[in-house]
C-alpha positions as CSV (number, residue, x, y, z in Angstrom):
1,M,0.0,0.0,0.0
2,I,1.4,3.4,-1.0
3,I,0.9,6.1,1.5
4,F,1.0,9.8,0.5
5,L,1.0,12.9,2.7
6,V,-0.6,15.9,1.1
7,T,0.0,19.3,2.6
8,A,-0.8,22.9,1.5
9,E,1.6,25.6,2.4
10,L,0.1,28.6,4.2
11,L,1.4,31.0,1.6
12,Y,-0.7,29.2,-1.0
13,L,-3.6,31.3,0.0
14,C,-1.8,34.4,-1.2
15,G,-0.6,32.7,-4.4
16,C,3.0,32.1,-3.2
17,G,2.9,28.6,-2.0
18,A,2.2,25.1,-3.3
19,I,0.7,21.8,-2.5
20,K,3.3,19.3,-1.5
21,V,2.9,15.6,-1.8
22,T,5.2,13.3,0.1
23,L,5.7,9.6,-0.7
24,K,6.3,8.4,2.9
25,S,8.0,5.1,2.1
26,R,10.8,6.8,0.1
27,R,10.8,10.1,1.9
28,L,10.4,11.9,-1.5
29,A,8.5,15.1,-1.7
30,L,7.2,17.0,-4.8
31,K,5.6,20.4,-5.0
32,S,2.8,20.9,-7.5
33,H,2.8,23.5,-10.2
34,R,0.1,26.2,-10.5
35,E,-1.7,24.3,-13.3
36,E,-1.8,21.1,-11.1
37,I,-3.1,23.0,-8.1
38,T,-5.8,24.6,-10.3
39,K,-6.9,21.2,-11.6
40,L,-7.0,19.7,-8.1
41,L,-9.1,22.6,-6.9
42,D,-11.4,22.3,-9.9
43,M,-11.9,18.6,-9.1
44,L,-12.6,19.4,-5.4
45,D,-15.1,22.1,-6.4
46,E,-16.9,19.5,-8.7
47,L,-16.9,17.0,-5.8
48,K,-18.6,19.6,-3.6
49,R,-21.0,20.6,-6.3
50,R,-22.1,16.9,-6.5
51,G,-22.9,17.0,-2.8
52,Y,-19.8,15.0,-1.5
53,S,-17.9,16.0,1.5
54,V,-14.4,17.5,1.1
55,E,-13.2,16.4,4.5
56,A,-10.6,14.0,5.7
57,D,-13.2,11.4,6.5
58,S,-14.6,11.3,3.0
59,K,-13.8,8.3,0.8
60,E,-14.3,10.4,-2.4
61,F,-12.0,13.1,-1.1
62,E,-9.4,10.5,-0.3
63,E,-9.6,9.0,-3.8
64,I,-9.2,12.4,-5.4
65,L,-6.1,13.1,-3.4
66,D,-4.7,9.6,-4.0
67,G,-5.2,10.0,-7.8
68,F,-3.7,13.5,-7.7
69,S,-0.7,12.3,-5.7
70,E,-0.1,9.3,-8.1
71,A,-0.3,11.6,-11.1
72,L,2.1,14.1,-9.5
73,F,4.7,11.4,-8.9
74,G,4.3,10.2,-12.5
75,R,4.2,13.6,-14.2
76,S,5.1,12.3,-17.6
77,G,2.9,9.3,-17.2
78,Y,-0.6,8.4,-18.4
79,K,-2.2,9.4,-15.1
80,M,-1.1,13.0,-15.5
81,A,-2.3,13.0,-19.1
82,I,-5.7,11.8,-17.9
83,L,-5.8,14.3,-15.1
84,F,-5.3,17.2,-17.5
85,S,-7.5,15.9,-20.3
86,S,-11.0,17.2,-20.8
87,P,-14.0,15.6,-22.5
88,N,-13.4,17.8,-25.5
89,D,-9.9,16.3,-26.1
90,N,-11.4,13.1,-27.6
């Protein structure tokens, strides 16, 4: 089981920070780019719009963060391509 730790820097609120994802088993950490943060926030907004909780105890929230974390660690991989694709790309 892969365990990620997702944190947001306080300065993110003023546009200076980032979302950091740490792969605990390897002690590797990556910071997200502005486009990646925007995509994550869009996904969370959609989750809320559909009536799901965006809290730590929400399975749907956890799945979004897991997918985002996996995509971030494989930036050149298919998961990142899927994350940034839109229905109009077909």
